[in-house]
C-alpha positions as CSV (number, residue, x, y, z in Angstrom):
1,M,-76.3,29.8,111.8
2,I,-77.9,30.7,108.6
3,D,-81.4,29.4,108.1
4,I,-83.1,29.3,104.7
5,R,-86.8,28.5,104.5
6,Y,-88.9,28.2,101.3
7,Q,-92.5,29.3,101.4
8,P,-94.9,29.2,98.5
9,D,-94.2,32.7,97.4
10,D,-91.1,33.7,99.4
11,L,-87.6,32.7,100.4
12,V,-86.9,33.5,104.1
13,I,-83.3,33.8,105.1
14,T,-82.2,34.4,108.6
15,I,-78.6,35.6,109.1
16,P,-77.0,36.4,112.5
17,K,-76.2,40.1,112.8
18,A,-72.5,39.3,113.5
19,L,-72.1,37.8,110.0
20,A,-73.0,40.7,107.9
21,S,-73.3,44.5,108.2
22,S,-76.5,46.3,107.3
23,A,-74.6,48.0,104.5
24,Y,-73.6,44.6,103.0
25,I,-77.2,43.2,103.3
26,Q,-78.6,46.4,101.7
27,E,-76.1,46.0,98.8
28,F,-77.0,42.3,98.4
29,L,-80.8,43.1,98.4
30,E,-80.3,45.8,95.8
31,R,-78.4,43.3,93.6
32,V,-81.2,40.8,93.9
33,R,-83.7,43.4,92.9
34,V,-81.7,44.5,89.9
35,D,-81.1,40.9,88.8
36,S,-84.8,40.2,89.0
37,I,-85.5,43.3,86.8
38,L,-82.9,42.4,84.3
39,A,-83.9,38.7,84.1
40,G,-86.6,39.5,81.6
41,S,-84.7,42.2,79.9
42,E,-83.5,42.3,76.3
43,A,-80.6,44.6,77.3
44,T,-77.1,43.8,76.1
45,E,-74.4,42.8,78.6
46,E,-72.8,46.3,78.0
47,Q,-76.1,48.1,78.9
48,I,-76.5,46.0,82.0
49,R,-73.0,46.7,83.1
50,A,-73.5,50.4,82.5
51,L,-76.7,50.3,84.6
52,A,-74.9,48.4,87.4
53,D,-72.1,51.0,87.4
54,Q,-74.6,53.8,87.6
55,L,-76.5,52.2,90.5
56,D,-73.2,51.6,92.4
57,G,-72.3,55.2,91.9
58,D,-75.7,56.4,93.0
59,W,-75.6,54.2,96.0
60,W,-72.2,55.4,97.0
61,A,-73.2,59.0,96.6
62,A,-76.2,58.5,98.8
63,N,-74.2,56.5,101.5
64,R,-70.7,57.9,101.3
65,D,-71.0,59.9,104.5
66,K,-72.0,56.7,106.5
67,F,-68.7,55.2,105.8
68,E,-66.3,58.2,105.6
69,D,-67.2,59.6,109.0
70,G,-67.6,56.2,110.8
71,G,-71.4,56.2,110.6
72,Q,-71.8,59.3,112.7
73,N,-74.5,60.7,110.3
């Protein structure tokens, strides 16, 4: 069961481990962080997409081994 609680300054979400891998949660949190940074930005859609592509590439470069060798690293 997914539980969502709203606190004065925070949103607390509880997700059973079986529903999402740690890699998926990390990607989701990174996307939330980027979205919050870009919310006040005057960047164009094209610039935002380029940044997202760069972040995805950087993340994959840093995490590739975790997926290609079955997480043995």
